[in-house]
mmCIF file of the N, C-alpha and C atoms, coordinates in Angstrom:
data_MODEL
# 
_entry.id   MODEL 
# 
loop_
_atom_site.group_PDB 
_atom_site.id 
_atom_site.type_symbol 
_atom_site.label_atom_id 
_atom_site.label_alt_id 
_atom_site.label_comp_id 
_atom_site.label_asym_id 
_atom_site.label_entity_id 
_atom_site.label_seq_id 
_atom_site.pdbx_PDB_ins_code 
_atom_site.Cartn_x 
_atom_site.Cartn_y 
_atom_site.Cartn_z 
_atom_site.occupancy 
_atom_site.B_iso_or_equiv 
_atom_site.pdbx_formal_charge 
_atom_site.auth_seq_id 
_atom_site.auth_comp_id 
_atom_site.auth_asym_id 
_atom_site.auth_atom_id 
_atom_site.pdbx_PDB_model_num 
ATOM 1   N N  . MET A 1 1  ? -68.712 27.462 -106.444 1.00 0.00 ? 1  MET A N  1 
ATOM 2   C CA . MET A 1 1  ? -69.668 27.889 -107.444 1.00 0.00 ? 1  MET A CA 1 
ATOM 3   C C  . MET A 1 1  ? -68.934 28.029 -108.778 1.00 0.00 ? 1  MET A C  1 
ATOM 4   N N  . ASN A 1 2  ? -69.602 27.653 -109.847 1.00 0.00 ? 2  ASN A N  1 
ATOM 5   C CA . ASN A 1 2  ? -69.080 27.813 -111.199 1.00 0.00 ? 2  ASN A CA 1 
ATOM 6   C C  . ASN A 1 2  ? -69.727 29.032 -111.837 1.00 0.00 ? 2  ASN A C  1 
ATOM 7   N N  . LEU A 1 3  ? -68.934 29.791 -112.589 1.00 0.00 ? 3  LEU A N  1 
ATOM 8   C CA . LEU A 1 3  ? -69.432 30.994 -113.230 1.00 0.00 ? 3  LEU A CA 1 
ATOM 9   C C  . LEU A 1 3  ? -68.901 31.038 -114.653 1.00 0.00 ? 3  LEU A C  1 
ATOM 10  N N  . THR A 1 4  ? -69.783 31.273 -115.619 1.00 0.00 ? 4  THR A N  1 
ATOM 11  C CA . THR A 1 4  ? -69.394 31.431 -117.011 1.00 0.00 ? 4  THR A CA 1 
ATOM 12  C C  . THR A 1 4  ? -69.591 32.885 -117.399 1.00 0.00 ? 4  THR A C  1 
ATOM 13  N N  . ILE A 1 5  ? -68.554 33.474 -117.991 1.00 0.00 ? 5  ILE A N  1 
ATOM 14  C CA . ILE A 1 5  ? -68.609 34.880 -118.380 1.00 0.00 ? 5  ILE A CA 1 
ATOM 15  C C  . ILE A 1 5  ? -68.416 34.982 -119.884 1.00 0.00 ? 5  ILE A C  1 
ATOM 16  N N  . PHE A 1 6  ? -69.370 35.604 -120.552 1.00 0.00 ? 6  PHE A N  1 
ATOM 17  C CA . PHE A 1 6  ? -69.263 35.870 -121.984 1.00 0.00 ? 6  PHE A CA 1 
ATOM 18  C C  . PHE A 1 6  ? -68.797 37.308 -122.155 1.00 0.00 ? 6  PHE A C  1 
ATOM 19  N N  . GLY A 1 7  ? -67.905 37.540 -123.100 1.00 0.00 ? 7  GLY A N  1 
ATOM 20  C CA . GLY A 1 7  ? -67.353 38.882 -123.288 1.00 0.00 ? 7  GLY A CA 1 
ATOM 21  C C  . GLY A 1 7  ? -66.278 39.172 -122.257 1.00 0.00 ? 7  GLY A C  1 
ATOM 22  N N  . GLY A 1 8  ? -65.469 38.173 -121.994 1.00 0.00 ? 8  GLY A N  1 
ATOM 23  C CA . GLY A 1 8  ? -64.470 38.275 -120.929 1.00 0.00 ? 8  GLY A CA 1 
ATOM 24  C C  . GLY A 1 8  ? -63.338 39.254 -121.165 1.00 0.00 ? 8  GLY A C  1 
ATOM 25  N N  . THR A 1 9  ? -63.196 39.790 -122.374 1.00 0.00 ? 9  THR A N  1 
ATOM 26  C CA . THR A 1 9  ? -62.102 40.726 -122.616 1.00 0.00 ? 9  THR A CA 1 
ATOM 27  C C  . THR A 1 9  ? -62.547 42.176 -122.591 1.00 0.00 ? 9  THR A C  1 
ATOM 28  N N  . ALA A 1 10 ? -63.828 42.412 -122.493 1.00 0.00 ? 10 ALA A N  1 
ATOM 29  C CA . ALA A 1 10 ? -64.319 43.785 -122.383 1.00 0.00 ? 10 ALA A CA 1 
ATOM 30  C C  . ALA A 1 10 ? -64.012 44.310 -120.976 1.00 0.00 ? 10 ALA A C  1 
ATOM 31  N N  . GLU A 1 11 ? -64.110 45.605 -120.814 1.00 0.00 ? 11 GLU A N  1 
ATOM 32  C CA . GLU A 1 11 ? -63.761 46.234 -119.537 1.00 0.00 ? 11 GLU A CA 1 
ATOM 33  C C  . GLU A 1 11 ? -64.561 45.644 -118.371 1.00 0.00 ? 11 GLU A C  1 
ATOM 34  N N  . THR A 1 12 ? -65.856 45.500 -118.559 1.00 0.00 ? 12 THR A N  1 
ATOM 35  C CA . THR A 1 12 ? -66.699 44.938 -117.511 1.00 0.00 ? 12 THR A CA 1 
ATOM 36  C C  . THR A 1 12 ? -66.388 43.458 -117.296 1.00 0.00 ? 12 THR A C  1 
ATOM 37  N N  . GLY A 1 13 ? -66.145 42.732 -118.374 1.00 0.00 ? 13 GLY A N  1 
ATOM 38  C CA . GLY A 1 13 ? -65.830 41.307 -118.273 1.00 0.00 ? 13 GLY A CA 1 
ATOM 39  C C  . GLY A 1 13 ? -64.583 41.051 -117.450 1.00 0.00 ? 13 GLY A C  1 
ATOM 40  N N  . ILE A 1 14 ? -63.537 41.849 -117.671 1.00 0.00 ? 14 ILE A N  1 
ATOM 41  C CA . ILE A 1 14 ? -62.297 41.701 -116.908 1.00 0.00 ? 14 ILE A CA 1 
ATOM 42  C C  . ILE A 1 14 ? -62.568 41.957 -115.425 1.00 0.00 ? 14 ILE A C  1 
ATOM 43  N N  . LEU A 1 15 ? -63.335 42.976 -115.129 1.00 0.00 ? 15 LEU A N  1 
ATOM 44  C CA . LEU A 1 15 ? -63.667 43.303 -113.739 1.00 0.00 ? 15 LEU A CA 1 
ATOM 45  C C  . LEU A 1 15 ? -64.443 42.157 -113.084 1.00 0.00 ? 15 LEU A C  1 
ATOM 46  N N  . VAL A 1 16 ? -65.418 41.615 -113.801 1.00 0.00 ? 16 VAL A N  1 
ATOM 47  C CA . VAL A 1 16 ? -66.228 40.519 -113.247 1.00 0.00 ? 16 VAL A CA 1 
ATOM 48  C C  . VAL A 1 16 ? -65.363 39.279 -113.019 1.00 0.00 ? 16 VAL A C  1 
ATOM 49  N N  . ILE A 1 17 ? -64.474 38.980 -113.957 1.00 0.00 ? 17 ILE A N  1 
ATOM 50  C CA . ILE A 1 17 ? -63.580 37.825 -113.797 1.00 0.00 ? 17 ILE A CA 1 
ATOM 51  C C  . ILE A 1 17 ? -62.720 37.997 -112.550 1.00 0.00 ? 17 ILE A C  1 
ATOM 52  N N  . LYS A 1 18 ? -62.108 39.164 -112.395 1.00 0.00 ? 18 LYS A N  1 
ATOM 53  C CA . LYS A 1 18 ? -61.235 39.392 -111.234 1.00 0.00 ? 18 LYS A CA 1 
ATOM 54  C C  . LYS A 1 18 ? -62.002 39.276 -109.921 1.00 0.00 ? 18 LYS A C  1 
ATOM 55  N N  . LYS A 1 19 ? -63.193 39.857 -109.863 1.00 0.00 ? 19 LYS A N  1 
ATOM 56  C CA . LYS A 1 19 ? -64.000 39.786 -108.640 1.00 0.00 ? 19 LYS A CA 1 
ATOM 57  C C  . LYS A 1 19 ? -64.430 38.346 -108.332 1.00 0.00 ? 19 LYS A C  1 
ATOM 58  N N  . ALA A 1 20 ? -64.792 37.608 -109.366 1.00 0.00 ? 20 ALA A N  1 
ATOM 59  C CA . ALA A 1 20 ? -65.206 36.218 -109.169 1.00 0.00 ? 20 ALA A CA 1 
ATOM 60  C C  . ALA A 1 20 ? -64.036 35.365 -108.683 1.00 0.00 ? 20 ALA A C  1 
ATOM 61  N N  . LEU A 1 21 ? -62.845 35.591 -109.225 1.00 0.00 ? 21 LEU A N  1 
ATOM 62  C CA . LEU A 1 21 ? -61.675 34.839 -108.783 1.00 0.00 ? 21 LEU A CA 1 
ATOM 63  C C  . LEU A 1 21 ? -61.305 35.191 -107.345 1.00 0.00 ? 21 LEU A C  1 
ATOM 64  N N  . GLU A 1 22 ? -61.457 36.460 -106.972 1.00 0.00 ? 22 GLU A N  1 
ATOM 65  C CA . GLU A 1 22 ? -61.204 36.865 -105.585 1.00 0.00 ? 22 GLU A CA 1 
ATOM 66  C C  . GLU A 1 22 ? -62.153 36.155 -104.628 1.00 0.00 ? 22 GLU A C  1 
ATOM 67  N N  . ALA A 1 23 ? -63.384 35.910 -105.090 1.00 0.00 ? 23 ALA A N  1 
ATOM 68  C CA . ALA A 1 23 ? -64.381 35.208 -104.280 1.00 0.00 ? 23 ALA A CA 1 
ATOM 69  C C  . ALA A 1 23 ? -64.222 33.694 -104.384 1.00 0.00 ? 23 ALA A C  1 
ATOM 70  N N  . GLU A 1 24 ? -63.175 33.242 -105.089 1.00 0.00 ? 24 GLU A N  1 
ATOM 71  C CA . GLU A 1 24 ? -62.830 31.827 -105.254 1.00 0.00 ? 24 GLU A CA 1 
ATOM 72  C C  . GLU A 1 24 ? -63.860 31.023 -106.022 1.00 0.00 ? 24 GLU A C  1 
ATOM 73  N N  . TYR A 1 25 ? -64.548 31.661 -106.972 1.00 0.00 ? 25 TYR A N  1 
ATOM 74  C CA . TYR A 1 25 ? -65.439 30.937 -107.884 1.00 0.00 ? 25 TYR A CA 1 
ATOM 75  C C  . TYR A 1 25 ? -64.590 30.291 -108.973 1.00 0.00 ? 25 TYR A C  1 
ATOM 76  N N  . ARG A 1 26 ? -65.085 29.199 -109.525 1.00 0.00 ? 26 ARG A N  1 
ATOM 77  C CA . ARG A 1 26 ? -64.479 28.611 -110.729 1.00 0.00 ? 26 ARG A CA 1 
ATOM 78  C C  . ARG A 1 26 ? -65.025 29.390 -111.906 1.00 0.00 ? 26 ARG A C  1 
ATOM 79  N N  . VAL A 1 27 ? -64.147 29.937 -112.720 1.00 0.00 ? 27 VAL A N  1 
ATOM 80  C CA . VAL A 1 27 ? -64.565 30.837 -113.790 1.00 0.00 ? 27 VAL A CA 1 
ATOM 81  C C  . VAL A 1 27 ? -64.194 30.261 -115.149 1.00 0.00 ? 27 VAL A C  1 
ATOM 82  N N  . THR A 1 28 ? -65.160 30.259 -116.059 1.00 0.00 ? 28 THR A N  1 
ATOM 83  C CA . THR A 1 28 ? -64.914 29.964 -117.467 1.00 0.00 ? 28 THR A CA 1 
ATOM 84  C C  . THR A 1 28 ? -65.240 31.240 -118.232 1.00 0.00 ? 28 THR A C  1 
ATOM 85  N N  . ALA A 1 29 ? -64.251 31.770 -118.943 1.00 0.00 ? 29 ALA A N  1 
ATOM 86  C CA . ALA A 1 29 ? -64.442 33.019 -119.677 1.00 0.00 ? 29 ALA A CA 1 
ATOM 87  C C  . ALA A 1 29 ? -64.435 32.735 -121.173 1.00 0.00 ? 29 ALA A C  1 
ATOM 88  N N  . PHE A 1 30 ? -65.471 33.176 -121.861 1.00 0.00 ? 30 PHE A N  1 
ATOM 89  C CA . PHE A 1 30 ? -65.542 33.061 -123.308 1.00 0.00 ? 30 PHE A CA 1 
ATOM 90  C C  . PHE A 1 30 ? -65.182 34.408 -123.904 1.00 0.00 ? 30 PHE A C  1 
ATOM 91  N N  . ALA A 1 31 ? -64.264 34.372 -124.869 1.00 0.00 ? 31 ALA A N  1 
ATOM 92  C CA . ALA A 1 31 ? -63.804 35.619 -125.484 1.00 0.00 ? 31 ALA A CA 1 
ATOM 93  C C  . ALA A 1 31 ? -63.409 35.341 -126.922 1.00 0.00 ? 31 ALA A C  1 
ATOM 94  N N  . ARG A 1 32 ? -63.556 36.342 -127.772 1.00 0.00 ? 32 ARG A N  1 
ATOM 95  C CA . ARG A 1 32 ? -63.117 36.191 -129.164 1.00 0.00 ? 32 ARG A CA 1 
ATOM 96  C C  . ARG A 1 32 ? -61.619 35.974 -129.233 1.00 0.00 ? 32 ARG A C  1 
ATOM 97  N N  . ASN A 1 33 ? -60.884 36.689 -128.388 1.00 0.00 ? 33 ASN A N  1 
ATOM 98  C CA . ASN A 1 33 ? -59.426 36.590 -128.378 1.00 0.00 ? 33 ASN A CA 1 
ATOM 99  C C  . ASN A 1 33 ? -58.964 36.376 -126.933 1.00 0.00 ? 33 ASN A C  1 
ATOM 100 N N  . PRO A 1 34 ? -58.818 35.124 -126.494 1.00 0.00 ? 34 PRO A N  1 
ATOM 101 C CA . PRO A 1 34 ? -58.431 34.853 -125.115 1.00 0.00 ? 34 PRO A CA 1 
ATOM 102 C C  . PRO A 1 34 ? -57.069 35.449 -124.728 1.00 0.00 ? 34 PRO A C  1 
ATOM 103 N N  . ALA A 1 35 ? -56.231 35.758 -125.686 1.00 0.00 ? 35 ALA A N  1 
ATOM 104 C CA . ALA A 1 35 ? -54.929 36.361 -125.383 1.00 0.00 ? 35 ALA A CA 1 
ATOM 105 C C  . ALA A 1 35 ? -55.084 37.749 -124.763 1.00 0.00 ? 35 ALA A C  1 
ATOM 106 N N  . LYS A 1 36 ? -56.246 38.377 -124.927 1.00 0.00 ? 36 LYS A N  1 
ATOM 107 C CA . LYS A 1 36 ? -56.481 39.699 -124.346 1.00 0.00 ? 36 LYS A CA 1 
ATOM 108 C C  . LYS A 1 36 ? -56.714 39.646 -122.837 1.00 0.00 ? 36 LYS A C  1 
ATOM 109 N N  . ILE A 1 37 ? -56.940 38.458 -122.307 1.00 0.00 ? 37 ILE A N  1 
ATOM 110 C CA . ILE A 1 37 ? -57.047 38.314 -120.860 1.00 0.00 ? 37 ILE A CA 1 
ATOM 111 C C  . ILE A 1 37 ? -55.623 38.253 -120.350 1.00 0.00 ? 37 ILE A C  1 
ATOM 112 N N  . SER A 1 38 ? -55.190 39.345 -119.739 1.00 0.00 ? 38 SER A N  1 
ATOM 113 C CA . SER A 1 38 ? -53.768 39.547 -119.444 1.00 0.00 ? 38 SER A CA 1 
ATOM 114 C C  . SER A 1 38 ? -53.306 38.907 -118.139 1.00 0.00 ? 38 SER A C  1 
ATOM 115 N N  . PHE A 1 39 ? -54.151 38.154 -117.478 1.00 0.00 ? 39 PHE A N  1 
ATOM 116 C CA . PHE A 1 39 ? -53.760 37.519 -116.222 1.00 0.00 ? 39 PHE A CA 1 
ATOM 117 C C  . PHE A 1 39 ? -54.163 36.052 -116.265 1.00 0.00 ? 39 PHE A C  1 
ATOM 118 N N  . GLN A 1 40 ? -53.532 35.261 -115.453 1.00 0.00 ? 40 GLN A N  1 
ATOM 119 C CA . GLN A 1 40 ? -53.820 33.833 -115.363 1.00 0.00 ? 40 GLN A CA 1 
ATOM 120 C C  . GLN A 1 40 ? -54.135 33.471 -113.928 1.00 0.00 ? 40 GLN A C  1 
ATOM 121 N N  . ASP A 1 41 ? -54.891 32.440 -113.762 1.00 0.00 ? 41 ASP A N  1 
ATOM 122 C CA . ASP A 1 41 ? -55.219 31.920 -112.447 1.00 0.00 ? 41 ASP A CA 1 
ATOM 123 C C  . ASP A 1 41 ? -55.485 30.437 -112.608 1.00 0.00 ? 41 ASP A C  1 
ATOM 124 N N  . LYS A 1 42 ? -55.166 29.664 -111.601 1.00 0.00 ? 42 LYS A N  1 
ATOM 125 C CA . LYS A 1 42 ? -55.315 28.207 -111.705 1.00 0.00 ? 42 LYS A CA 1 
ATOM 126 C C  . LYS A 1 42 ? -56.773 27.769 -111.853 1.00 0.00 ? 42 LYS A C  1 
ATOM 127 N N  . ILE A 1 43 ? -57.724 28.605 -111.449 1.00 0.00 ? 43 ILE A N  1 
ATOM 128 C CA . ILE A 1 43 ? -59.137 28.216 -111.569 1.00 0.00 ? 43 ILE A CA 1 
ATOM 129 C C  . ILE A 1 43 ? -59.857 28.971 -112.675 1.00 0.00 ? 43 ILE A C  1 
ATOM 130 N N  . LEU A 1 44 ? -59.093 29.621 -113.539 1.00 0.00 ? 44 LEU A N  1 
ATOM 131 C CA . LEU A 1 44 ? -59.674 30.338 -114.691 1.00 0.00 ? 44 LEU A CA 1 
ATOM 132 C C  . LEU A 1 44 ? -59.462 29.507 -115.942 1.00 0.00 ? 44 LEU A C  1 
ATOM 133 N N  . LYS A 1 45 ? -60.536 29.257 -116.666 1.00 0.00 ? 45 LYS A N  1 
ATOM 134 C CA . LYS A 1 45 ? -60.468 28.590 -117.969 1.00 0.00 ? 45 LYS A CA 1 
ATOM 135 C C  . LYS A 1 45 ? -60.881 29.607 -119.011 1.00 0.00 ? 45 LYS A C  1 
ATOM 136 N N  . SER A 1 46 ? -60.129 29.675 -120.101 1.00 0.00 ? 46 SER A N  1 
ATOM 137 C CA . SER A 1 46 ? -60.526 30.593 -121.164 1.00 0.00 ? 46 SER A CA 1 
ATOM 138 C C  . SER A 1 46 ? -60.408 29.911 -122.508 1.00 0.00 ? 46 SER A C  1 
# 
C-alpha cells in the first residue's frame, strides 16, 4: 500500500510515518523542511 503524509514533521506526522513504515507501507512524506525528519528508511520518500 502507498501512503502520502502531509505535515510529516509535526508530532502526529512523525508518529504516523513510523507506524506506517512498521506496517511496511510505502510512505511519501511532504514537509516544509524534510531535514526535520530525523530517521531514514529505504521505503520512505521525503
